[in-house]
C-alpha positions as CSV (number, residue, x, y, z in Angstrom):
1,X,0.0,0.0,0.0
2,X,1.4,3.4,-0.9
3,X,1.7,6.2,1.6
4,X,-1.1,8.1,-0.2
5,X,-3.5,5.1,0.1
6,X,-2.6,4.8,3.8
7,X,-3.2,8.5,4.3
8,X,-6.5,8.3,2.5
9,X,-7.7,5.6,5.0
10,X,-6.7,7.8,7.9
11,X,-8.5,10.8,6.3
12,X,-11.7,8.7,6.0
13,X,-11.4,7.6,9.6
14,X,-11.2,11.2,10.8
15,X,-14.3,12.1,8.6
16,X,-16.2,9.2,10.2
17,X,-15.4,10.6,13.7
18,X,-16.6,14.1,12.6
19,X,-19.7,12.9,10.8
20,X,-22.0,12.4,13.9
21,X,-21.6,16.0,14.9
22,X,-22.7,17.2,11.4
23,X,-25.5,14.7,11.3
24,X,-26.8,16.0,14.6
25,X,-27.4,19.3,12.9
26,X,-29.1,17.8,9.9
27,X,-26.0,17.7,7.7
28,X,-23.4,15.2,6.5
29,X,-20.0,15.1,4.9
30,X,-18.6,12.7,2.3
31,X,-15.0,12.1,1.3
32,X,-14.4,12.8,-2.4
33,X,-10.7,12.6,-2.9
34,X,-7.2,13.2,-1.5
35,X,-5.1,15.1,-3.9
36,X,-1.4,14.6,-4.5
37,X,-0.9,18.0,-2.7
38,X,-2.6,16.5,0.4
39,X,-5.7,18.5,0.0
40,X,-8.9,16.7,1.1
41,X,-11.9,17.3,-1.1
42,X,-15.3,16.7,0.6
43,X,-18.9,17.2,-0.3
44,X,-21.1,18.8,2.3
45,X,-24.7,17.5,2.2
46,X,-28.0,18.1,3.8
47,X,-28.2,21.2,6.0
48,X,-24.5,21.6,5.7
49,X,-24.8,22.1,1.9
50,X,-27.0,25.2,2.3
51,X,-25.9,26.5,5.7
52,X,-24.4,30.0,5.6
53,X,-21.9,28.9,8.3
54,X,-20.8,25.8,6.4
55,X,-17.5,27.4,5.3
56,X,-16.7,28.3,8.9
57,X,-17.6,24.7,10.1
58,X,-15.4,23.3,7.4
59,X,-12.4,25.4,8.1
60,X,-12.7,25.8,11.9
61,X,-14.1,22.4,12.7
62,X,-13.4,19.8,10.0
63,X,-10.1,21.1,8.7
64,X,-8.8,21.8,12.2
65,X,-9.6,18.3,13.4
66,X,-8.1,16.8,10.3
67,X,-4.8,18.8,10.5
68,X,-4.6,18.0,14.3
69,X,-4.9,14.3,13.6
70,X,-2.9,14.3,10.3
71,X,-0.5,17.3,10.2
72,X,0.5,16.4,6.6
73,X,-2.9,17.5,5.3
74,X,-2.7,21.0,3.9
75,X,-6.4,21.8,3.8
76,X,-10.0,20.5,3.5
77,X,-12.1,21.9,0.7
78,X,-15.8,21.6,-0.1
79,X,-16.6,20.8,-3.7
80,X,-20.0,20.5,-5.4
81,X,-20.6,17.3,-7.2
């Protein structure tokens, strides 16, 4: 398994730990991809997709938790599929 594949598994595990907090507010988050630059792309769903505070939640909550667990991650970005 490559380092990138191992890192992707770790990223997905962090997302699974964060997911219940978003679901409690009527939202959800799905892993989309981990880029070569160690940027995590996610899709915000449900209430999170339309919430005016979703960017703040993403950066101050999800990205902070991700970078604390996995310092090699540069950022977490929301993309629309």
